[in-house]
N, C-alpha and C positions, 0 to 999 in steps of 0.2 A: 412490470408489475410485481414480479418477485422482488426485485431489487428494492422498490419502495417498501414492500411488506418488511423486510429485513432491516431497512432503515429504522423502522419505529419498533419493530419486536425483537430486535438483536443489537445492532448498533448502540442505539441512545441508551437502552437500560444497561449495557455494559460499560459505556463510559460513565454513566453515573456512578456505578460501582467503583471504577476505576479513581474517579475524582474523590469519592469517600475516603477510600482506603489511603490515597496518596496524602490528603490533607490530616488524616487521623494519624498516620505512621510516621510521615516525613522520611521515608526510606524508599529504598529500589525494590524492584519486584521480587526477588528472592527473599529479602528480608521481611517485606510485607506479607509473603505467603506463609512464612514460619510464625508470623504473629498471628495472623488471621485462622490458619489451618493447623497449626501445631507444627512440632519438630519432624514428625514423619512424613509430612507433605511437602517438605523443603523442595524435592525434586520435581514437583508440579510447577512450582515458580521457576525453577531452573529451566523447564521445558518452555514455558511462555517466554522467558528471556531469550533462549536459544532461538526459538522460531523467528523472532524479531531481528535478532543478530545475523541468522543465517541468510535472512532476505537481504540484509545490508550487504552483505559480500557480494551479490550479483547486481544489487539496486545500484550500487555506486559505478558499476560499469555502465549501467544505462544512463546514469547523469552524465558519465563522460562522454558517451554519444551525443547528448543534448550540447554539451560544450563544444565538442568538435562541429557540429553543424551549425552553432551559432557563428563560429568563427569561420567557416566555410561560407555562410550566407554573406557575411560582411566582407571579405576579401576576394572572393570568386562569384562569377555570374551564375545564376540558377541554372541548372540543367533543363534542355528543352525536350529531351527524349528519354524514354525508359533506359536505353542503352546508356545514355550519359549519366544519369542517376544511379544505376547498377555499377558503372565504372567508380564513381566516388564512393559508394558502400563497399565495394570489393576491395579498391586501394587501401581503404580504412582498416578493414578488417584483416587483410593479408599481411599488413605490416605490423610494427610494434606499436602502433598508435593506440590500441584498445588498452594496453599496459600502461602506457604514458599517461592517458586521460583518465583511466582508473585511478591512478596515484595522484593526479591533480583534483579530482573530485574528493578524495579521501583528505589531501592536504588542506584543501579549503575547508572542508566539514570540521576538520580539527582546529582550523583557526577560529571557526564559528562559535564552537563550544569551549575554547580555552578558557574563558574566564567566567565559566558557568552559566546559569540560565540568564542573568542579566545580559550577557553577551548574545544570547540566543535571541532574546526579546527584542534587543536593538537591530538584529539583522533582520528579523521578521517583520518589523515595522516598515522596513524598506521592501522586502521581498514581497510580502503579501500584498499591500495596495498596487504595487507596480503589476503584479500578476493580474488582480482583477480589473485594472484597467486595460491590459493587453488583451485579456480574454472578451471585454465588451467591445473594444474596437474590431477586434476579429469577427466577432459574432455579427455586429452590426454591418460589416463589410461583406461577410459572407450571404447574409440573408437578402442583400441587395442584387446578388447576381442573378441573371436569367435562369430560370429552372431550379433554383434552390428550394422552392416550396415543395418539389417532388421528394427531395431529400427529407424535409421536414415531415412530410405526410408518411413516408416509409418509416420513418424512426418511430413516430408514435401511432402506427397501425398495428395492433396486437394480432398475433397468430396463436389462438387459444391452444390449439393442439399441443404448441411447444411446452405447456405447463404440466404435460403429463411425462415429460422428459426429466429424469433425475439430474442430468448434467446442467439443465437450465437452472435448477434451484441451488445447486452446488455452487455454480459460477456466480449466481445472484448474490448468495451469501458470502462467498470469499470476496467478490469484487467489493462488496459493501464494506466488509472488514479491512480490505486494502484501502478503501476510498477514505474512511473515517478514521481508521487506525483502533478500531474497537476490538479489544481483547488481546492487544499487542503488549500492554504494559506501559505504553507511550504517556497515555493520560495519567496514570498512576505516578510515573516518573516526574512529569512536570507538575502535578498537584501536590509533591512534596514541598515544592516552593510556593504554592498558592495562598493567598490572603484567605482568612477567615470571612472577610466581608464580601468575597467573591461567591457569588451563586453557584452552587454545585449543579443543580437541575438546569438552570438558564444557561450556563456555559456548556453544558452537554448538549442541550438542543440547538443552541445557536452553532457549535462547532460542527455537530454532524448534517444538520439541515443546511447550513452555509455551504459546507464541503460539497454536498450533493447537488446543490443549485449550480455550483461551479461546474460540476461534471457534466450536468445537462446542458449548460451554455456550451461546454466544449463539444458535446455530441452534437449541438446544432451547428456549430462552425464546421464540424468535419463532414457531416452527412449532408449540409448545404453546399459545400465547396465540392466536394467529391460528385454529387449527383449533377450540380451545375456545369462543371467543366466537361466531364466525360458524357453526360448526355446531350448538352447543347454544342459543345464544341466538336466532340469527337463521335457523335452518333450513336452512342451505345444505348441498348435498352436496359431496363430494370436489371435482368438476370446477369447480363454482362458486367454492369456496375458492380454488383454484390459479389461477383466472382472474382474481381480486381481486388475487392477490399479483402476478402477472404484469403487470397492465396498471394498477394504481393510480398515478395521478400521472405527471408527465413525468420523464424522466431517472432512471427507477427510484427516484424518491424517494417514491413512494406510500405504501408499507409503513412506512416510517420516520416521515414527517413529516405523513402524512395518515390513515393506519389506526391506527398505535401509538398517537396520543392518544385517539381514539375507544375503542380497545380497553380502555386503562387507565380511561376513564370509566365503562366498565360492570363495572370489577372493584372490589371491597371494599378499601378504602385505595388506590384508584386514583389519587388526587392525589399522595402522598407518593411512590409507586411510580413515576409518571411523572417527577417531579423527580429521582428517583434514576436512571431510565433515561437521560434527557438528560444529567445531570450525568456519567453513566459514559460516553455517547458523546462528550461533551466532553472529558472527560479522555483518552480513547483517541485523540481526533484531536490532542490537544496532545502526547502522548508521541510520535507520529510527526511532526508537523510541526516540533517542535523540532530533532529529528535531521535532517529534510530541510533546514531552514535551515542548520544547522551544516555540511553538507557543502560547498555552495558557498562558504560563509564561509572553510572551511579552505582551498579552492582559492585564493581570493583572498589569503589570508594567506601561502600558499607563494609566491605570486608577489611577496611583498614588501610588501603592503598592511598596514597597521595594523589590529588586530581591530575598533575601533571603525567605521573608515571600511568596512571590508568588510562589516560586519553592516548598516550604512545602505545600502549599494549593493545588497546582496541583497535586503533588505526592499523598497527603494524599486522596483527593477526587478520583483521578483515581484509586488508589489502592482499595478503598472502593467499588466503582461502577464497578470494575472488579472481585470482588468476585463472584458474580453469575455466570460468564462466567467460574471461574477457577473451581468451583464446578460442574458445570452443562454444559456438551458440547452440549447439545440441545439449551441452552440459547446462547452459544458461536456461535454455527451456525446461530442462529437468527440474533444476532447483526452484524456478518459479512454479512449477507443477507440484513438486513435494511440499515445500514450505507455504505455498500459497493456501492448499487445502489443509495443512496444518493449523492455519489460523482458526479453523472451525473448532479444532480440538482445545487449542488455548482459550477461546471464548467459552467452551464448556467447562474447562477447569477453574474459572473464575467463578462462573455461576454455581458450580458443585461447591466451592468454598462457603459462598454466600448462604446456599440451601442449607448446608451443614450447619452453620451458626444461628441461622434463622433471617429469612428474608423481610418477615414482619418486624422483627427486632431493628434490622438496618433501617427500615422506614421509619418506624417509631422514633428512633434516636437521631437520625440524621435528615430524613427527607420531608418533614411535614411543614415546610416553609419557615426557614429562617427570614430575617430581615433583608428584604432585596431580592429573596429568591422564591422559586414557586414550589409548590408542595406536591409530591407525586401521589397520584390516585391509587386505589386498591388494584388498579389493572396492571400497575408495573409490577406488584408482588406476583401476580398469576403469570405474567409473562416470564420472569425470572425462574419462578419455581416450577412451572409446567412447560412454556412453550419452549424455551431455550434448550433445557436437556432432551425434551421430545425431538425437537427439530434437528439438533446435534446427532443424537443416535439413529434416528430414521433417515435421515439424509445421508450420513456416513454408510450405514447398513445397505441402504437402497444402492448407493452409488458403488460401493464395494461388490456387491452381488451382480450389477450391471457390468462391472470391469472384468469380470472373468471371462476374458477373450482368449483367443488362439495362443497369443503370446504373453498371457497374464503373469507367467512365472519367471519371464526372463528379466533378470534385474538389469541387463544391458540395455533393454528398451527404454527409450527417455521418459515415456508415459505409461509404462507398466504398472499394473498393480504392485509387483513385488520389489520394484526400485523404490516405491513410496513406503510400504510397510517394513522393507528392509532397513532404509535410512531411520525411520521412526524409531524402530525397535533398538537400533544402536545407540541412538542418543537417550532414548527412555531408559535402556539398561545401564548405561554409564551413569546417568543421573541418579539412579534407585541405588546402584552401588556406591555411588559418592554421597548418599543423602546425609550421613552422620558427619562428614567432612565438610558439607556445605553448611550445615547448622553451626559447627563449630567456627568457621570462618565469619559467618555472619553474626555470630554473638559474642566477638571479640571486643 
């Protein structure tokens, strides 16, 4: 419920703004923030760009896991026991494999964006339809399993009391931002190459809704498969199944990399389906990774750097700063936590600039229905002007107050309040101090 609310009251409104800005200025995130917000707010654009890039550091590591398990499912039999699955995972993590596959993911991402947005478009014309086909086949197969409907029933049965927990709303908002890319600056970056004939509102709605439909299909596949196998074949009750889903493996990796191979091993045609599953994960990962690499690349291009050099710098720095997450899952979990929540701040910064310049003005000038596009209603104005800033401030304050636990001040705790605030403060401080330098670089 919370996730759907934020789809229409957070993600879609912000994506619309990004499309308008990108098509208007034909620049990257920082340069666009300078033109929309003025020189003094260049640091805000820098923060939005940094958050998306910081996510790239560890996201590439996860894409590397997907590539490894795709290869593993092709050349080795599927594990039949938890011990065997854990052995595969532990052997991978204890060796140098994470660094190698992190490099492979970065290298392939660099190749995909090497010739600009046209090359990205060509790659995605293959990746996206293939991913959708894989998801559709997997969902149909999962729903045919005995006991699958119990998983579907659990997935769509609400527990209304959870809506009183701030963590649920924070996770719903950040997950929706994760899912759709709203507030990252990704759509702003792509829209710099967007034709004026392409509808801003239609594209925003289609992108966000289509993405979340795929997410729901993936949820159906996972819950159906897990409930069917663990309940029907292993005799577990619902509480035991949920415990397995919550606690399997470190850094929330268990369901995908430890349990899913075992589940496929117990299915008819499990081998081919496992290959399709990890192929789909890999494709999904790359479709996001190449967008995340393009964002900082475009920022460097705006500063006067040649595209080839910008790509080399982005990939090199991202690889080096991703090494800690590659070798330590606690660091990866920490970075996921810190910069995942920061997406809420990024979205609030985008809304702040628009509110400052006039939400009604943006609607009147850009969103009243050009040829082939939809017009946004007055409700969009109210959402951007009131709901997004109130939601960001309220949820962040609510969550911060509830996070003052026994070890909240310990920056070495992976999910402590201090580790989050400390990292945000360092980056924002550096960007504020460098604000004039950013402006000079972007105006060259």
